[in-house]
DSSP file (Angstrom, degrees, kcal/mol; ACC not computed):
  #  RESIDUE AA STRUCTURE BP1 BP2  ACC     N-H-->O    O-->H-N    N-H-->O    O-->H-N    TCO  KAPPA ALPHA  PHI   PSI    X-CA   Y-CA   Z-CA
    1    1 A M              0   0    0      0, 0.0     2,-0.2     0, 0.0     0, 0.0   0.000 360.0 360.0 360.0 138.8  162.3   76.8  100.2
    2    2 A L        -     0   0    0      1,-0.1     3,-0.0     2,-0.1     0, 0.0  -0.513 360.0-159.8 -76.0 141.2  159.6   79.5   99.8
    3    3 A N  S    S+     0   0    0     -2,-0.2     2,-0.3     2,-0.0    -1,-0.1  -0.291  73.5  14.4-112.1  46.3  159.4   81.3   96.5
    4    4 A G  S    S-     0   0    0     78,-0.1    78,-0.2    90,-0.0    -2,-0.1  -0.972  94.8 -64.8 173.5-170.3  157.4   84.2   97.9
    5    5 A I  E     -A   81   0A   0     76,-2.3    76,-2.7    -2,-0.3     2,-0.2  -0.916  41.6-126.5-108.9 121.1  156.2   85.9  101.0
    6    6 A P  E     +A   80   0A   0      0, 0.0     2,-0.3     0, 0.0    74,-0.2  -0.494  47.4 167.8 -63.9 129.1  153.8   84.1  103.4
    7    7 A S  E     -A   79   0A   0     72,-3.2    72,-2.1    -2,-0.2     2,-0.5  -0.969  38.8-140.8-146.3 156.0  150.8   86.5  103.8
    8    8 A L  E     -A   78   0A   0     -2,-0.3     2,-0.4    70,-0.2    70,-0.2  -0.989  25.4-173.5-115.9 125.2  147.3   86.9  105.1
    9    9 A I  E     -A   77   0A   0     68,-2.7    68,-2.2    -2,-0.5     2,-0.4  -0.934   9.0-166.3-120.4 145.5  145.0   89.1  102.9
   10   10 A I  E     +A   76   0A   0     -2,-0.4    25,-0.3    66,-0.2     2,-0.3  -0.997  35.6 106.1-131.2 126.9  141.5   90.2  103.7
   11   11 A G  E     -A   75   0A   0     64,-2.3    64,-2.9    -2,-0.4     2,-0.4  -0.879  61.1 -66.3-170.1-160.7  139.2   91.6  101.1
   12   12 A N  E     -AB  74  33A   0     21,-2.0    21,-3.0    -2,-0.3     2,-0.3  -0.882  44.3-107.7-116.6 146.1  136.2   91.1   98.8
   13   13 A L  E     - B   0  32A   0     60,-2.2    59,-2.5    -2,-0.4    19,-0.2  -0.533  20.9-158.2 -70.9 130.5  135.8   88.7   95.9
   14   14 A G  S    S-     0   0    0     17,-2.9     2,-0.3    -2,-0.3    -1,-0.1   0.661  74.2  -2.3 -82.7 -17.2  135.8   90.6   92.6
   15   15 A R  S    S-     0   0    0     16,-0.5    16,-0.4    55,-0.1    -1,-0.1  -0.958  94.2 -69.3-160.2 169.9  134.0   87.8   90.7
   16   16 A D        -     0   0    0     -2,-0.3    54,-0.1     1,-0.1    50,-0.1  -0.359  65.0 -90.2 -64.5 148.7  132.6   84.3   91.4
   17   17 A P        -     0   0    0      0, 0.0     2,-0.4     0, 0.0    13,-0.2  -0.267  43.5-136.0 -57.4 147.1  135.2   81.6   91.9
   18   18 A E  E     -C   29   0A   0     11,-2.7    11,-2.2    -3,-0.1     2,-0.3  -0.889   6.2-137.3-112.8 141.3  136.3   79.9   88.7
   19   19 A F  E     +C   28   0A   0     -2,-0.4     2,-0.3     9,-0.2     9,-0.2  -0.708  26.9 171.3 -92.9 141.3  136.7   76.1   88.2
   20   20 A Q  E     -C   27   0A   0      7,-1.7     7,-2.9    -2,-0.3     2,-0.5  -0.985  27.2-137.7-151.2 145.2  139.7   74.8   86.4
   21   21 A Q  E     -C   26   0A   0     -2,-0.3     2,-0.5     5,-0.2     5,-0.2  -0.907  21.5-179.4-101.2 126.5  141.2   71.3   85.7
   22   22 A V  E >  S-C   25   0A   0      3,-2.9     3,-1.8    -2,-0.5    -2,-0.0  -0.972  74.3 -21.6-128.2 116.5  145.0   71.1   86.0
   23   23 A N  T 3  S-     0   0    0     -2,-0.5    -1,-0.1     1,-0.3     3,-0.1   0.885 128.0 -51.7  51.3  42.8  146.6   67.7   85.3
   24   24 A G  T 3  S+     0   0    0      1,-0.2     2,-0.4     0, 0.0    -1,-0.3   0.499 116.3 117.5  77.3   3.4  143.3   66.1   86.1
   25   25 A K  E <   -C   22   0A   0     -3,-1.8    -3,-2.9    33,-0.0     2,-0.4  -0.872  64.4-127.7-108.5 136.6  143.0   67.9   89.4
   26   26 A Q  E     +C   21   0A   0     -2,-0.4     2,-0.3    -5,-0.2    -5,-0.2  -0.687  35.0 172.6 -83.5 128.7  140.2   70.4   90.2
   27   27 A I  E     -C   20   0A   0     -7,-2.9    -7,-1.7    -2,-0.4     2,-0.4  -0.843  23.2-133.4-127.7 167.0  141.4   73.8   91.4
   28   28 A A  E     -CD  19  56A   0     28,-1.8    28,-3.0    -2,-0.3     2,-0.4  -0.953  10.3-160.7-121.8 144.2  139.7   77.1   92.2
   29   29 A R  E     +CD  18  55A   0    -11,-2.2   -11,-2.7    -2,-0.4     2,-0.3  -0.992  15.2 175.5-123.9 130.9  140.8   80.5   91.1
   30   30 A I  E     - D   0  54A   0     24,-2.8    24,-3.2    -2,-0.4     2,-0.5  -0.923  24.2-139.2-131.9 158.2  139.5   83.6   92.9
   31   31 A S  E     - D   0  53A   0    -16,-0.4   -17,-2.9    -2,-0.3     2,-0.5  -0.977  19.5-167.6-119.6 119.7  140.2   87.3   92.7
   32   32 A I  E     -BD  13  52A   0     20,-2.2    20,-2.6    -2,-0.5     2,-0.6  -0.933   8.2-153.4-114.6 124.9  140.4   89.2   96.0
   33   33 A G  E     -BD  12  51A   0    -21,-3.0   -21,-2.0    -2,-0.5     2,-0.5  -0.857  11.4-167.3 -96.4 123.0  140.4   93.0   96.1
   34   34 A V  E     - D   0  50A   0     16,-3.0    16,-3.3    -2,-0.6   -23,-0.1  -0.940   7.1-157.3-112.7 127.2  142.2   94.5   99.2
   35   35 A T        -     0   0    0     -2,-0.5    14,-0.2   -25,-0.3     2,-0.1  -0.866  13.0-153.8-107.2 101.5  141.7   98.2  100.0
   36   36 A P        -     0   0    0      0, 0.0    11,-3.1     0, 0.0     2,-0.5  -0.373  10.5-131.7 -70.2 152.2  144.6   99.4  102.1
   37   37 A R  E     -G   46   0B   0      9,-0.2     2,-0.3    -2,-0.1     9,-0.2  -0.901  26.8-174.7-103.0 132.3  144.1  102.4  104.5
   38   38 A V  E     -G   45   0B   0      7,-2.9     7,-3.0    -2,-0.5     2,-0.6  -0.935  23.7-126.1-127.2 151.1  146.7  105.2  104.3
   39   39 A K  E     +G   44   0B   0     -2,-0.3     2,-0.5     5,-0.2     5,-0.2  -0.864  29.9 176.6-100.2 119.2  147.1  108.3  106.3
   40   40 A K  E >  S-G   43   0B   0      3,-3.1     3,-1.9    -2,-0.6    -2,-0.0  -0.984  70.5 -16.0-125.2 123.2  147.3  111.5  104.3
   41   41 A Q  T 3  S-     0   0    0     -2,-0.5    -1,-0.1     1,-0.3     3,-0.1   0.861 129.4 -52.0  52.4  40.1  147.6  114.9  105.9
   42   42 A G  T 3  S+     0   0    0      1,-0.2     2,-0.4    -3,-0.0    -1,-0.3   0.461 119.3 105.5  82.1   1.4  146.5  113.4  109.3
   43   43 A Q  E <   -G   40   0B   0     -3,-1.9    -3,-3.1     2,-0.0     2,-0.4  -0.933  69.2-126.1-118.4 137.5  143.4  111.8  107.8
   44   44 A W  E     +G   39   0B   0     -2,-0.4     2,-0.3    -5,-0.2    -5,-0.2  -0.664  37.7 171.8 -80.5 133.6  142.9  108.1  107.0
   45   45 A Q  E     -G   38   0B   0     -7,-3.0    -7,-2.9    -2,-0.4     2,-0.4  -0.942  37.5 -99.4-138.5 158.6  141.8  107.4  103.4
   46   46 A D  E     -G   37   0B   0     -2,-0.3    -9,-0.2    -9,-0.2     3,-0.1  -0.651  35.6-149.0 -77.0 131.6  141.3  104.4  101.2
   47   47 A A        -     0   0    0    -11,-3.1     3,-0.1    -2,-0.4    -1,-0.0  -0.439  42.4 -67.5 -86.6 171.2  144.2  103.7   98.9
   48   48 A P        -     0   0    0      0, 0.0    -1,-0.2     0, 0.0     2,-0.1  -0.287  64.2 -94.9 -59.0 148.3  143.6  102.2   95.4
   49   49 A V        -     0   0    0    -14,-0.2     2,-0.5    -3,-0.1   -14,-0.2  -0.403  31.9-145.2 -67.6 135.6  142.4   98.6   95.5
   50   50 A L  E     -D   34   0A   0    -16,-3.3   -16,-3.0    -2,-0.1     2,-0.5  -0.914  14.3-149.0-100.2 127.8  145.1   95.9   95.2
   51   51 A W  E     -D   33   0A   0     -2,-0.5    41,-0.7   -18,-0.2     2,-0.5  -0.859   9.2-164.1-103.7 128.6  143.9   92.9   93.3
   52   52 A Y  E     -De  32  92A   0    -20,-2.6   -20,-2.2    -2,-0.5     2,-0.8  -0.926  14.0-145.0-109.8 130.4  145.3   89.4   94.1
   53   53 A R  E     -De  31  93A   0     39,-2.8    41,-2.6    -2,-0.5     2,-0.4  -0.868  28.0-164.2 -91.7 113.5  144.9   86.5   91.7
   54   54 A V  E     -De  30  94A   0    -24,-3.2   -24,-2.8    -2,-0.8     2,-0.5  -0.863  11.6-164.4-109.9 130.8  144.5   83.6   94.2
   55   55 A T  E     -De  29  95A   0     39,-2.8    41,-2.2    -2,-0.4     2,-0.6  -0.957   5.7-158.1-114.5 130.6  144.8   79.9   93.3
   56   56 A V  E     +De  28  96A   0    -28,-3.0   -28,-1.8    -2,-0.5    41,-0.1  -0.933  13.7 175.8-107.7 111.4  143.5   77.1   95.6
   57   57 A W        +     0   0    0     -2,-0.6     2,-0.4    39,-0.6    -1,-0.1   0.749  50.2  95.9 -90.3 -27.1  145.3   73.9   94.7
   58   58 A D     >  -     0   0    0     38,-0.4     4,-3.1     1,-0.2     5,-0.2  -0.528  67.5-147.5 -69.4 123.0  143.9   71.6   97.5
   59   59 A T  H  > S+     0   0    0     -2,-0.4     4,-2.3     1,-0.2     5,-0.2   0.889  95.2  50.1 -60.0 -43.1  141.0   69.7   95.8
   60   60 A Y  H  > S+     0   0    0      2,-0.2     4,-1.6     1,-0.2    -1,-0.2   0.944 116.0  41.6 -62.3 -49.0  139.0   69.5   99.0
   61   61 A L  H  > S+     0   0    0      1,-0.2     4,-2.5     2,-0.2    -2,-0.2   0.900 112.2  55.4 -65.4 -41.6  139.3   73.3   99.8
   62   62 A A  H  X S+     0   0    0     -4,-3.1     4,-2.6     1,-0.2    -1,-0.2   0.897 105.3  52.9 -59.2 -41.4  138.8   74.2   96.1
   63   63 A E  H  X S+     0   0    0     -4,-2.3     4,-1.8    -5,-0.2    -1,-0.2   0.910 111.0  46.4 -61.6 -42.5  135.5   72.3   96.1
   64   64 A H  H  X S+     0   0    0     -4,-1.6     4,-1.8     2,-0.2     5,-0.3   0.886 111.4  51.3 -67.9 -38.5  134.3   74.2   99.1
   65   65 A V  H  X S+     0   0    0     -4,-2.5     4,-2.0     1,-0.2    -2,-0.2   0.935 111.4  47.9 -62.0 -45.7  135.4   77.6   97.7
   66   66 A L  H  < S+     0   0    0     -4,-2.6    61,-0.3     1,-0.2    -1,-0.2   0.855 118.5  40.0 -64.3 -35.2  133.6   76.9   94.4
   67   67 A N  H  < S+     0   0    0     -4,-1.8    -1,-0.2    -5,-0.2    -2,-0.2   0.674 124.1  35.0 -88.4 -18.0  130.4   75.8   96.3
   68   68 A S  H  < S+     0   0    0     -4,-1.8     2,-0.3    -3,-0.1    -3,-0.2   0.760  99.2  71.2-111.5 -29.9  130.4   78.4   99.0
   69   69 A L     <  -     0   0    0     -4,-2.0     2,-0.3    -5,-0.3     6,-0.0  -0.651  50.3-178.7-103.4 151.3  131.7   81.8   97.9
   70   70 A H    >   -     0   0    0     -2,-0.3     3,-2.3   -54,-0.1   -57,-0.3  -0.929  42.6 -69.3-140.6 160.9  130.3   84.4   95.5
   71   71 A K  T 3  S+     0   0    0     -2,-0.3   -57,-0.2     1,-0.3   -55,-0.1  -0.221 119.5  23.3 -50.2 134.3  131.2   87.7   94.0
   72   72 A G  T 3  S+     0   0    0    -59,-2.5    -1,-0.3     1,-0.3   -58,-0.1   0.185  86.8 139.3  92.0 -16.6  131.3   90.4   96.7
   73   73 A D    <   -     0   0    0     -3,-2.3   -60,-2.2   -61,-0.1     2,-0.5  -0.327  57.0-121.6 -61.7 140.8  131.8   88.1   99.7
   74   74 A R  E     +A   12   0A   0    -62,-0.2     2,-0.3    31,-0.1   -62,-0.2  -0.759  48.2 162.9 -81.9 125.6  134.2   89.2  102.3
   75   75 A V  E     -A   11   0A   0    -64,-2.9   -64,-2.3    -2,-0.5     2,-0.3  -0.887  31.1-144.6-139.2 165.6  137.0   86.6  102.6
   76   76 A F  E     -AF  10 100A   0     24,-2.3    24,-2.2    -2,-0.3     2,-0.3  -0.956  13.7-169.0-128.6 156.0  140.5   86.0  103.9
   77   77 A A  E     -AF   9  99A   0    -68,-2.2   -68,-2.7    -2,-0.3     2,-0.4  -0.997   6.5-161.1-144.3 140.1  143.2   83.9  102.3
   78   78 A Y  E     +AF   8  98A   0     20,-2.5    19,-2.6    -2,-0.3    20,-1.9  -0.986  41.8  92.6-123.0 131.7  146.6   82.8  103.7
   79   79 A G  E    S-AF   7  96A   0    -72,-2.1   -72,-3.2    -2,-0.4     2,-0.5  -0.955  74.0 -43.2 178.0-160.6  149.4   81.6  101.4
   80   80 A V  E     -AF   6  95A   0     15,-1.7    15,-2.0    -2,-0.3     2,-0.4  -0.838  47.8-153.2-100.2 123.4  152.5   82.6   99.5
   81   81 A V  E     +AF   5  94A   0    -76,-2.7   -76,-2.3    -2,-0.5     2,-0.3  -0.807  15.9 176.1 -98.6 134.0  152.3   85.8   97.5
   82   82 A T  E     - F   0  93A   0     11,-2.8    11,-3.0    -2,-0.4     2,-0.3  -0.904   9.5-159.0-126.8 159.9  154.5   86.4   94.5
   83   83 A S  E     + F   0  92A   0     -2,-0.3     2,-0.3     9,-0.2     9,-0.2  -0.976  10.0 179.9-138.7 153.8  154.5   89.3   92.1
   84   84 A D  E     - F   0  91A   0      7,-1.8     7,-3.3    -2,-0.3     2,-0.4  -0.957  22.6-127.9-144.3 163.9  155.6   90.1   88.6
   85   85 A E  E     + F   0  90A   0     -2,-0.3     2,-0.4     5,-0.2     5,-0.2  -0.947  22.9 176.8-119.2 135.7  155.6   93.1   86.5
   86   86 A Y  E >  S- F   0  89A   0      3,-2.7     3,-1.8    -2,-0.4    -2,-0.0  -0.967  72.9 -16.5-140.5 122.1  154.2   93.3   83.0
   87   87 A Q  T 3  S-     0   0    0     -2,-0.4     3,-0.1     1,-0.3    -1,-0.1   0.878 128.6 -51.8  51.1  44.2  154.0   96.5   80.9
   88   88 A G  T 3  S+     0   0    0      1,-0.2     2,-0.4     0, 0.0    -1,-0.3   0.495 115.7 114.2  77.1   4.3  154.6   98.6   84.0
   89   89 A K  E <   - F   0  86A   0     -3,-1.8    -3,-2.7     2,-0.0     2,-0.5  -0.921  61.6-136.2-111.5 131.8  151.8   97.0   86.0
   90   90 A T  E     - F   0  85A   0     -2,-0.4     2,-0.5    -5,-0.2    -5,-0.2  -0.747  16.2-157.3 -88.1 128.1  152.5   94.8   89.1
   91   91 A N  E     - F   0  84A   0     -7,-3.3    -7,-1.8    -2,-0.5     2,-0.5  -0.911   2.8-153.9-105.4 129.7  150.5   91.6   89.3
   92   92 A L  E     -eF  52  83A   0    -41,-0.7   -39,-2.8    -2,-0.5     2,-0.3  -0.913  15.3-178.4-106.7 123.1  150.0   90.0   92.7
   93   93 A D  E     -eF  53  82A   0    -11,-3.0   -11,-2.8    -2,-0.5     2,-0.4  -0.906   5.9-166.9-119.8 147.8  149.5   86.2   92.8
   94   94 A M  E     -eF  54  81A   0    -41,-2.6   -39,-2.8    -2,-0.3     2,-0.7  -1.000  17.8-153.7-135.2 136.8  148.8   84.0   95.8
   95   95 A S  E     -eF  55  80A   0    -15,-2.0   -15,-1.7    -2,-0.4     2,-0.3  -0.937  34.2-149.0-101.4 106.4  148.9   80.2   96.2
   96   96 A A  E     +eF  56  79A   0    -41,-2.2   -39,-0.6    -2,-0.7   -38,-0.4  -0.614  32.3 176.3 -91.8 133.7  146.5   79.8   99.1
   97   97 A D  E    S+     0   0A   0    -19,-2.6     2,-0.4    -2,-0.3   -18,-0.2   0.670  79.8  32.9 -95.3 -27.3  146.6   77.1  101.7
   98   98 A I  E     + F   0  78A   0    -20,-1.9   -20,-2.5     2,-0.0     2,-0.4  -0.997  60.5 175.3-135.0 135.0  143.7   78.6  103.7
   99   99 A V  E     + F   0  77A   0     -2,-0.4     2,-0.3   -22,-0.2   -22,-0.2  -0.996  20.3 144.9-135.8 135.4  140.6   80.4  102.5
  100  100 A G  E     - F   0  76A   0    -24,-2.2   -24,-2.3    -2,-0.4    -2,-0.0  -0.882  41.4-105.1-154.5-175.5  137.8   81.4  104.9
  101  101 A V        -     0   0    0     -2,-0.3     2,-0.2   -26,-0.2   -26,-0.2  -0.970  33.2-114.1-123.1 137.4  135.2   84.0  105.8
  102  102 A P    >   -     0   0    0      0, 0.0     3,-1.2     0, 0.0     4,-0.5  -0.533  20.9-142.4 -68.1 132.9  135.3   86.5  108.6
  103  103 A L  T 3  S+     0   0    0      1,-0.3     5,-0.1    -2,-0.2     3,-0.1   0.616  93.1  73.1 -75.7 -12.1  132.5   85.6  111.1
  104  104 A D  T 3  S+     0   0    0      1,-0.2    -1,-0.3     3,-0.0     3,-0.1   0.664 111.9  27.6 -74.3 -13.6  131.7   89.3  111.8
  105  105 A R  S <  S+     0   0    0     -3,-1.2     2,-0.3     1,-0.1    -1,-0.2   0.366 119.7  54.1-124.7   1.4  130.1   89.5  108.4
  106  106 A N        -     0   0    0     -4,-0.5     2,-0.3    -5,-0.1    -1,-0.1  -0.973  67.1-131.2-140.6 150.0  128.9   86.0  107.7
  107  107 A D        -     0   0    0     -2,-0.3     2,-0.4    -3,-0.1    -3,-0.0  -0.776  30.7-162.1 -94.1 148.4  126.8   83.2  109.3
  108  108 A L        -     0   0    0     -2,-0.3     2,-0.5    -5,-0.1    -2,-0.0  -0.995  16.2-161.0-138.5 136.1  128.5   79.8  109.4
  109  109 A T        -     0   0    0     -2,-0.4     2,-0.5     2,-0.0    -2,-0.0  -0.979  19.9-140.2-114.5 127.1  127.3   76.3  109.9
  110  110 A I        -     0   0    0     -2,-0.5    -2,-0.0     1,-0.0     0, 0.0  -0.743  12.9-167.0 -88.7 128.6  129.9   73.7  110.9
  111  111 A I        -     0   0    0     -2,-0.5    -2,-0.0     0, 0.0    -1,-0.0  -0.942  22.3-133.6-114.5 106.9  129.5   70.3  109.2
  112  112 A P        -     0   0    0      0, 0.0     3,-0.1     0, 0.0     2,-0.1  -0.197  14.9-124.8 -62.0 149.1  131.7   67.8  111.0
  113  113 A R        -     0   0    0      1,-0.2     6,-0.1     6,-0.0     4,-0.1  -0.295  45.9 -69.3 -80.0 175.0  133.9   65.5  109.0
  114  114 A Q    >   -     0   0    0      4,-0.7     3,-1.1     1,-0.1    -1,-0.2  -0.188  69.0 -78.9 -60.8 159.2  133.8   61.7  109.4
  115  115 A Q  G >  S+     0   0    0      1,-0.2     3,-0.7     2,-0.2    -1,-0.1  -0.229 117.2  37.7 -59.8 151.1  135.1   60.3  112.7
  116  116 A G  G 3  S-     0   0    0      1,-0.2    -1,-0.2    -3,-0.1     3,-0.1   0.495 123.9 -84.9  83.0   5.0  138.8   60.0  113.1
  117  117 A G  G <  S+     0   0    0     -3,-1.1    -1,-0.2     1,-0.2    -2,-0.2   0.542  79.3 156.6  78.1   4.9  139.4   63.2  111.2
  118  118 A A    <   -     0   0    0     -3,-0.7    -4,-0.7    -4,-0.2     2,-0.3  -0.369  48.4-109.4 -65.5 142.1  139.2   61.5  107.8
  119  119 A R        -     0   0    0     -6,-0.1     2,-0.5    -3,-0.1    -1,-0.1  -0.559  25.1-138.0 -72.9 131.5  138.3   63.9  105.0
  120  120 A Q        -     0   0    0     -2,-0.3    -1,-0.0    -6,-0.1     3,-0.0  -0.790  24.4-117.3 -87.2 128.1  134.9   63.2  103.6
  121  121 A Q        -     0   0    0     -2,-0.5     2,-0.0     1,-0.1     3,-0.0  -0.529  33.8-124.4 -68.6 121.6  134.9   63.4   99.9
  122  122 A P        -     0   0    0      0, 0.0     2,-0.4     0, 0.0    -1,-0.1  -0.360  19.2-114.0 -68.0 145.1  132.7   66.3   99.0
  123  123 A Q        -     0   0    0      1,-0.1     2,-1.1     2,-0.0    -3,-0.0  -0.665  35.5-113.9 -74.9 130.2  129.8   65.7   96.6
  124  124 A S        +     0   0    0     -2,-0.4    -1,-0.1     1,-0.2    -3,-0.0  -0.526  57.9 149.2 -71.3 102.2  130.6   67.6   93.5
  125  125 A S        +     0   0    0     -2,-1.1    -1,-0.2   -62,-0.1    -2,-0.0   0.087  15.7 149.6-119.6  20.7  127.8   70.2   93.5
  126  126 A Y        -     0   0    0      1,-0.0     2,-0.4     0, 0.0   -59,-0.1  -0.328  26.9-165.1 -59.5 133.1  129.6   73.0   91.8
  127  127 A Q        -     0   0    0    -61,-0.3    -2,-0.1     2,-0.0    -1,-0.0  -0.939  23.2-111.9-122.0 143.3  127.2   75.1   89.8
  128  128 A Q    >>  -     0   0    0     -2,-0.4     4,-2.1     1,-0.1     3,-0.8  -0.366  40.1-104.5 -65.1 153.7  128.0   77.6   87.1
  129  129 A P  H 3> S+     0   0    0      0, 0.0     4,-2.5     0, 0.0     5,-0.2   0.827 121.1  56.2 -51.8 -36.5  127.2   81.2   88.2
  130  130 A Q  H 3> S+     0   0    0      2,-0.2     4,-2.0     1,-0.2     5,-0.2   0.899 107.9  48.0 -64.8 -39.0  124.0   81.3   86.1
  131  131 A Q  H <> S+     0   0    0     -3,-0.8     4,-2.1     1,-0.2    -1,-0.2   0.909 112.1  49.4 -66.7 -41.7  122.7   78.2   87.9
  132  132 A R  H  X S+     0   0    0     -4,-2.1     4,-2.8     1,-0.2    -2,-0.2   0.904 108.5  53.6 -62.9 -41.1  123.5   79.7   91.3
  133  133 A A  H  X S+     0   0    0     -4,-2.5     4,-1.9     1,-0.2    -1,-0.2   0.921 110.7  45.3 -62.1 -44.1  121.7   83.0   90.4
  134  134 A S  H  X S+     0   0    0     -4,-2.0     4,-1.5     1,-0.2    -1,-0.2   0.875 113.7  50.3 -68.6 -35.1  118.5   81.2   89.4
  135  135 A Q  H  X S+     0   0    0     -4,-2.1     4,-1.5     1,-0.2    -2,-0.2   0.901 109.9  50.4 -66.7 -40.7  118.7   79.1   92.6
  136  136 A Q  H  < S+     0   0    0     -4,-2.8    -2,-0.2     1,-0.2    -1,-0.2   0.841 106.9  54.9 -66.9 -33.4  119.2   82.2   94.7
  137  137 A Q  H  < S+     0   0    0     -4,-1.9    -1,-0.2     1,-0.2    -2,-0.2   0.875 109.7  46.5 -66.7 -35.5  116.2   83.8   93.1
  138  138 A S  H  < S+     0   0    0     -4,-1.5    -1,-0.2     1,-0.3    -2,-0.2   0.783 129.2  24.0 -77.6 -27.1  114.0   80.9   94.0
  139  139 A D    ><  -     0   0    0     -4,-1.5     3,-1.7    -5,-0.1    -1,-0.3  -0.721  67.8-177.7-137.9  85.0  115.4   80.8   97.6
  140  140 A P  T 3  S+     0   0    0      0, 0.0    -1,-0.1     0, 0.0    -4,-0.1   0.709  84.2  50.4 -62.2 -20.6  116.7   84.1   98.7
  141  141 A W  T 3  S-     0   0    0      2,-0.1     3,-0.1    -5,-0.0    -5,-0.1   0.552  98.4-135.7 -93.4  -7.9  117.9   82.9  102.1
  142  142 A G    <   +     0   0    0     -3,-1.7     2,-0.1    -6,-0.2    -6,-0.1   0.688  58.1 135.9  65.1  16.9  119.7   79.9  100.7
  143  143 A G        -     0   0    0      4,-0.0     2,-0.3     2,-0.0    -1,-0.2  -0.364  45.0-139.3 -91.3 173.3  118.2   77.7  103.4
  144  144 A S    >   -     0   0    0     -2,-0.1     3,-1.6    -3,-0.1    -1,-0.0  -0.879  26.5-109.5-129.4 164.1  116.7   74.2  103.1
  145  145 A D  T 3  S+     0   0    0     -2,-0.3    -1,-0.0     1,-0.3    -2,-0.0   0.741 115.5  56.9 -65.5 -23.4  113.7   72.6  104.7
  146  146 A D  T 3  S+     0   0    0      2,-0.1    -1,-0.3     0, 0.0    -3,-0.0   0.248  76.2 124.6 -95.2  14.3  115.8   70.4  106.9
  147  147 A S    <   -     0   0    0     -3,-1.6     2,-0.1     1,-0.1    -4,-0.0  -0.532  65.8-116.8 -73.4 137.0  117.8   73.3  108.6
  148  148 A P        -     0   0    0      0, 0.0     2,-0.4     0, 0.0    -1,-0.1  -0.442  24.1-134.3 -72.3 148.4  117.5   73.3  112.4
  149  149 A E              0   0    0      1,-0.1     0, 0.0    -2,-0.1     0, 0.0  -0.834 360.0 360.0-102.9 143.3  115.8   76.2  114.0
  150  150 A F              0   0    0     -2,-0.4    -1,-0.1     0, 0.0     0, 0.0   0.373 360.0 360.0-112.9 360.0  117.4   77.9  117.0
């Protein structure tokens, strides 16, 4: 039985993904800001940002989230949303089964898995945000010499 509402949210990352170990398992935590549009007096306006605390429990997906996403990226997440209230403030949490990027704002390279659909264990290349920042400064396009040209 679900203990929340299955939902799809689309927004921007409020900070870089965070790494955490839970019972020996690597997970990712991300913060997604969603700006709803509301109609007031016949005009569409931005409502206040809703912040979702999103946890990615699948180790394979968490590794990709940690290595691929950065603060400000436009992302979507699908999972179960729960809420609680503390000191008059509503907190929105999501346990995400799917995290991705909209292709209208991002370029994407598909890296096939091993034959037979088996999951390839990702090489742990998670870098702390400071390491990523220095790496991005040295290569602003994030490309490598072995990238194919089209």
